[in-house]
N, C-alpha and C positions, 0 to 999 in steps of 0.2 A: 678635135672633138673630144668630149670628156670619154673615159671610160665608164660604160653602162654596166650595171648589174642584169645583162641581158639572160634569156632563158638556158643560152650556152654556155654562161661563165659560170653556173654553179656546177655543170658537171665537168668543168677543166678544175676547177676548184678544190672539188674532190679528188680528181685524177691526181692533180700537183699533190695534196694533201697525203695522199696511198702512196707514192712515189718516194717523195722524199723526208727529211727531218725538216722544220722546222725552228726555231729560235723561241719564239711565242706561241702555244695553241690557246684561243679564247673559247670560253665555254659560255654562253650566252648572247642572245644578240638584241638586248635592251640598249638604253643608251647608253651604261656603264661599261658594257660589252664593246660595244660598240667605241667608245672613246677607246679605253686600251685598245684597242686594233688600230687606231688612226697612231694614238702615243705612240706605239712600240713599231708600227713601219716609218714613221716618219722619222725613229731614230734609226733606223737600218738596219733593222731586225728582221729578219723573215717570221713573217706574223700568217697567222690561219683565223679564223672566227669560223663558229661552227653554232646551230640556233635548231632548238628540235621542233618550234615552228616558222614563225614569219618574224622579220624585224619588228622588234616595236610590240608584239603581239601578244604580252603582258601587263606588267604597270607601266612603260614607258608608254603608253599610248592611253592612259587612261587616268592622269592626269591631270589637275586644275587648268591645266596650261597655262600655267604662265611661270616667267622667270623673275625672280623675285627673291628677297633676303630673309623674308620670313619675321615680318613684323610682330608675331606673336613670340618670336624665340627672343624677344628683348626683355620678355617679362620672367625671362626663364633663366634671365644671366647669359645668356650664350654670345657673347659680344661678339668672339672670334667668330663665329657659323654666319652671323649675318653680315660680319667685315668680307669675311670668304666670298661668301655668295654674291653680294652689292659687287665685288670686284671683278668675276666673274658675269653677272648681270652688263653692265657695261661693258665689258670685250664681245660677248656674242654680239650687244647690239650695235657698235663702233665697228668690229673687225669682222670679228668670223661668221655672223650672219646674219647681217643686219637686213637681208633679204626675205627670212622667218620671223624675227624679233621685233617688236614694235612697242613703246609706251601704251600704255593704259593707266587710266585715271579713274580712282576711287574716292568714293563719298564715304568718311566715316561718322554717321550720326552721333548728335553727341547728346543722352537723355535725363542730361543733369548740368545745372552750370557750372558744377567744379569741376568734371571730366576736364573741362577746356583744357587747363593748365598741365594736366596731367598726360591728359592726350598729343598735345601742343608738344611737352618735352620730350617724349618718346619720339615723335615725327622727326624731331628739330634734330636728335640721335640718331634716328634712320640714315636723314639728310646728308648730316656729316659725313657718317661711315659711309657714303657712296659719295661723296664728292673728295674724300678722302684717297680712296683705291684711282690709280693714275688712268683708268680705261673709261670712267664715268660722262658720258657726255649730254645733251639730249633730252636728260629727263628732268623734267620740270620740279623747285621744291615745291614742299607743299603751303596750302594759304585756309587762311581759318575763315569762316564763314556765317553769317547773319544765318538764321532760321530761313530770311526771307528769300535769301541767294541760294540757299540747298536747294530749295523746293522751287526755286525757279529749275534748276541746274534738273530735277528730279520731282514732277509733279505729281509721281501717282507714289510718296511717302505721305501717310498721314502725316497732317499735319501736327497732330496731340504725341506724334512719335519722339519727336526730338526738338531741342531747344536750339540747335545749330548744327555744325557740321564740319569737319576739319577734312579737305582734298588733298590727296598724295598721288604719288602717280606709280609706280612698277611697270614690268613688262612681261607679255604674252608670246606666246609660240602656238604653232601646231607639234606638237610632242611626236607626233610619228611619222612625221617628214622629216621634222629635226631628227630623231634617230636615224630614219634611213637615209638617208644625206650624211651622215658622220660614218655610218658603215660604208657610204658608196664612195667617198671622199678617200678612204682606208684602201679601197678595192682602187681607186683611182692611183695610189700614191704603189701600190705591190702586194697587197693583203690577198689570200686566197677568202673567201665570204663566201658559205654556202649555207643554206638554209632546210628547215624539214632534216634534220641529221639529228640525232639520237647519240648523245654519248649513253652507250652501256657500261663500261666498267674502265677502269684506270688499268695502265700497262707497269708493272713495278719489274725492276732492277735492285734487288735486292731491297733495303729500304726505299728507297728514291724511286718518286714516280717518274716516268722517261715517257709520257703519251697515252693514248684510251683506245679506247675500241668505241667503234661509233656502228650504229645502221641508217644508213639513206629511209630514209620513212616514203619515198616516192617509187622506188625502184627494188628494194628490199636488200641492197647489196652492203654486205660487213666490209667494213675498212679498218686500216690500223693505222693513226697515225701519231707519226714518231716526233716528239717534241722536249725544247732543253727544260721547258717549262710552260707547265700549263697551269694558267691562270681562269680561276672562276670567278665569273658574275653572275650567278643565278635567280639574284633575288630571293625571292621568298622558298627558294627548293633548295639554297643554301645548306639547311640542315640533311638534306635528302643526299646530297654530295659529299656531305659532310660523313655521313654512315657508310654511301658508299666506298670510300677510299679507306673504311677503315673504324668507324663507330664514330662517337661523338665527337667533334671538336671543342673549340675556344671559343667558337660564334654561337653564338643563343639566337637566332634570328626568327623575331615573334611575326608573323603576318598583324595589319589593319588594314582592313576594308575601309574603302571611301566612296561614295555612291554620289554620280551629279546627276541633274538632272536636265532637261537642254529644252527650254520654252521659246514661242517667239516674240524675235525681238519687240513687234506693238502691245503687247500683253504686260508689257512695264514702260513706262513714258520713262525715262531718262537720259542725261546725255553722258551718265557716267555709269560703272561700275559702283556698286555699292559693298563696305565691307563692316559686318555684325558681328557684334559678340552673343557667344552662348555659353551656358550652363559649364558647357564641354569645350567647347574651342571659342572657333569662327567660324562666321558664313560668309562664302562669297559671290555677289552676282556681278557675273562677269559677263563682259559686252563679246558678243564673238558672230561679227558677218551682221547678218538677219535675226541671230538666235541672242537669245540670255543661257548661259549656263552659269545654271545654281547647285554650291555644294560647300561643303563634302561632309561626311558621317567620318568618324573615327574609332573605328571601335575593333574588338579583336576576333579574328576568324580563323577556326581550326578544323574548316572542310576541305572540302575541293578546292585546291591552288588554280589548277586549270580553269575555271569557270565560276570565280565569284559572283555568287549575285544577289542584285539587287530585291530587296523585299517589301511587301505595301508597307509594313513601319518604316521601314527605312523614306519611302518616299513621304509618306505619312508626314515622318520629323520634321523634312526640308522644306514640303508645302506650309508646315505648321509655321517653323520657323523665319520664313522670308512673309508669310501674311502677318506676322504680328508690323508688319512696320508697311503694310500697303492699303493703299485707299482701297482697292478694289482686289478682294482676294484670288489666288490662283487654285486651282480646282484640279484634281488628276487630268480631265480632259485636253488642258491646258498643253499638260505636256507629249514633247512632241519624240522626244529622245530620255532612253537612259543609260548610262555604264558604270560599272561596276568595277574596282582594280586592288589589287593589294599590295599596300607599301611597305618594303621589308625593313624592318625597325630593329635595331641591335636594342635586347634588354635581358640584363641579369639578377632583372627584379620582379616582383608581382605591382609592377604600379600601371596607371590605365595609360592604352598606347596615344592617348592624345599626350601624354607629359612624358616621353620617352623623345629624348633628344633624337635630331638628326644626323647626327654627326656619324663621321665612316668609322671604319679599321679595317685595317689590312693586316694580317697574319698568313703565315707560314706553317701548317700543321705538319709537315712531311716534307723532306724536301723533295724540290720540282714542281711544289703545287703552292700556288697562291690563291688565297681565299682575298677578295674585297666584297664586304655587305656595308648596310645604311646607306646615309649619305642623303640626299634630295635630288631632285635633278637639275636643279640650278649649277649644284657644285661637282656635274659627272665628269666634268674636265681634272678639276684636279683628284679625284678619286681614281681617273684612269689614271696619270700622274705618279700619282703614291703605289698603285698597283704594280706599274711598269718597275719602278724604283725598287720597288722588294724582287720583282723579278732580276733583274739586274746582278743582284745579291747572289743567286742562283747563278746566273750565267758565266760570270766572271769576267775578266778581262778589259778593256777600257770600252764603257759605252756612254754615248755621248748623254745628255741633260735633255728634256724634255721641252718642244719645241710647237708644240699645238697651241700657243698663246697666240704665235704668229701665223699658223695657218689656218686659212681660211674656208670655208665647206664650198665645194660646188654650188657655183652659182652667186656666190658676193663677190667677187672682184668687179665685172663690170656691169653689177647691178643698180649702182647711181647713175650710170652711162644710161644704160635703157631705160631706166626710169624718163631721163629725161630725152628721152627719145621715143616715149609713148606715142605722141599722136601720127610721128610717122611710119612706127613699128603696125600702127591701128589700120593706116591706111594702107599699107603693103597687105595687110592681110585678110582687108574688108570685112574686119570685124568692129566694133563697139569698141570704143578707148576703152571704157569699164571693162569688159573681156581682157584686156592685153594689162591693165591694173591687177585683176585677179592673179591672172599668170605671173605676172614678176614678182606678187606675193607669196606665191606657192614655187617659182622655181627660179627667180633670181636672172642671173643672164642665161640660165640655161633657156631659158624662153625661146632661143634662137632654133632648138633642137621645136620643139613645139610647133614652134611655125614653118619649118621644112617639113614635117609630117603632113600640116597643112596643105602644106603649100603642091607635095606630090600627090594626094589625095582630098581635093577640098570638100568631102565630103564631112570630113577629120571636123572643119573649122564650125560644126553646129552643135549646138548643143544636146547633150545625150538626155535621152526620151527617160522621163520619170524622174529625173534631179536639173535643170535646164541651170541650175547655177553652175555647172561644170560643162566642158567642152568633150566630145567624143572622142579628141584627140588625145587627153586628159589617162581614159583608159587605157588607149593604146600603150601610151608612152608608160604609163606604171609598170606592161609587159617587160617592153622591149629594153627599158633602161634600167625600173626601177626595182626590180626580183619581186614584183608580185608574180604567182604561181594560179593562183585560185581565187575566183572569185569574191570570198569573205576578204582578202589582201586587199585589193581594190577599194570596194564599196567601206569597209571600217574602218583601213590605214592609209592607205593612200590619197583618198580623199574620206571626209567625213558624209557620207548621204546615209549610213547608216543610221544617226542621229539627227542630220537635219532638215528629213523630213516626216511626216505624219505616218509616211504607211511605213516608215525606214528603210526605206530602199527597198522594197518588194516590188515598185514598178522599174524601176531602172535594172535592175535583177538579168532580165533577159537579153535588154538591150544590151548591158557591157559584156554579159557572156560572150556573147556574138562576136561584139569587137576582140574579144580577146583571144575566138579561136584558131583565129589566122595564126598570130605569132607563135600560137602556144601549138598548133599543131592537133587541136582538141575536134573530133567527130562531133555530129546530132547526140548522139546517146551522152557523150562527155558534158553538153552545152545542159542538155536537162538534167544532168545529173548534179550539177554546181548548182544550175537554179533550185532546184528542187533540197538540196542541203542548207542554202541559203534561206529559202524560206518556211524551213523545219524547222532552224536556227532563231530566226523572227519568232516564231511563235513560238517554241520553248522558253524564251526568254520573259513572253507577256504571260506567260505562267507563272514562270516564276516570281516574277513581280507580282504576279496576284494572291500572292501567300503571304502569311502575317507576317510569319518566323523565318531568321535564317535557316533553319535547319529544315524548313518544309520548302523552302528557295530552292534549298542544296539540293534535297531529293529529289523538286521536278526536273533540275540541271540536269540529276544524275539519270532518272528517266529517259533523257533524250541525251543520252552522254557519245551515242552511237549519231547521233546527227550531229551534236558539236564536237566530233573528232578530237584527239589526244591533245 
């Protein structure tokens, strides 16, 4: 059995962090922080990770859910970044997370005949950089399409909006599940992972950082954690951490807001995703199960970092962009879900956020503290490696090099075998094969642990009321093995019910909370509180999305701060 992020593991992690010095303490539970914890612990360093909310509760659950090289960065001449990202794409697809990462096709509509050689040359370079990476396999090369063939693939495109197209491939991932599994894999190898724990200050000895003070947000317990090096991976909160340690540091992190719309798959007839050029950037229409994800915006954000708000203007902008190429325009009534996130971009100049590079930087502003910021989701492992390399200099002694390119995430190793056995697994569990394929794409060979729960309690093999695409067992497993502690953790991140249902998960809220109650020891009053919290949060989001401007949307969120939490 694999090591779970169980309800008890969090308390045990806090006890261990309070009682003993660790080599590395990571602050931040997004994909970079989780990646740092995995890199450090697999080098033989004692490691802790603390996160003030849930794993992937910020940027790492609100991305475009793509593992890609960043085609548009070729136009910025960021060839090194694209090459690096494409190598990581291949590594994730073939070795580290084949159960979570899969190829996805995109049509690039051409609006003028002269574009074909230009776009074709760019995609040829993109494919060449991928082929040059030693891990890239299984991603088809681009191909040129006539207008007729393009419309056969995407019949809902306006015939007058294109002269032809080029189709290429990238990969996609459920970002929140991937981040959680990176953290869980780190815990499996010995890292102490504690969510709902907020850093309140740094412990200093002379001029050196030797640890942090922190508060357990669920019990109010105050602890002091001693560490030889503290690694900060707080994303858009990096400037706040720099101020906490003693003034503005060498990193200037600018938050850029990106929003995405989720619409039902039948609203756009297409066998392929679509990428469109806009005046500011690019727009993706991404297949997502029974839905499309449409995004993204790329605008500066200097308001509430904890809960970035999608405004009515943002939604109208995205609908306007995609409707420019669709036969049947989408309206607000077609939008099933909306989510907003903040990208932490490194900036030293007053330039548009859409033009800021996604390169990352690692700095040591004071002895004992390492900061990492910037980058993009796809290159999290490289960022983590560089951050731990910097920490190794502070720790001293002989520390082995990174091995994470050879450490598969939990669920990866037996995935191919279990996929070949899907018929047998379906018969044994008494469910349709499609259910097993759904589970394999989310859990890999950890499906055995789900099936064990279902064998012990057959009712867990039934669909979750209000969100029938998911099984009741997935809710229980999220609590017992994946670190979920609140209803929002399950409906928003362990599953995607909050954006995949027209009611945004309100119908599934009580059934899910009642399933969580047993393993978490909730009484009826706590169940009611969790459901009420979630319902009011959904209403607060709807209100913010009815506002025209960022400021108005943020004010609507602030009025509901007691609902949304810290």
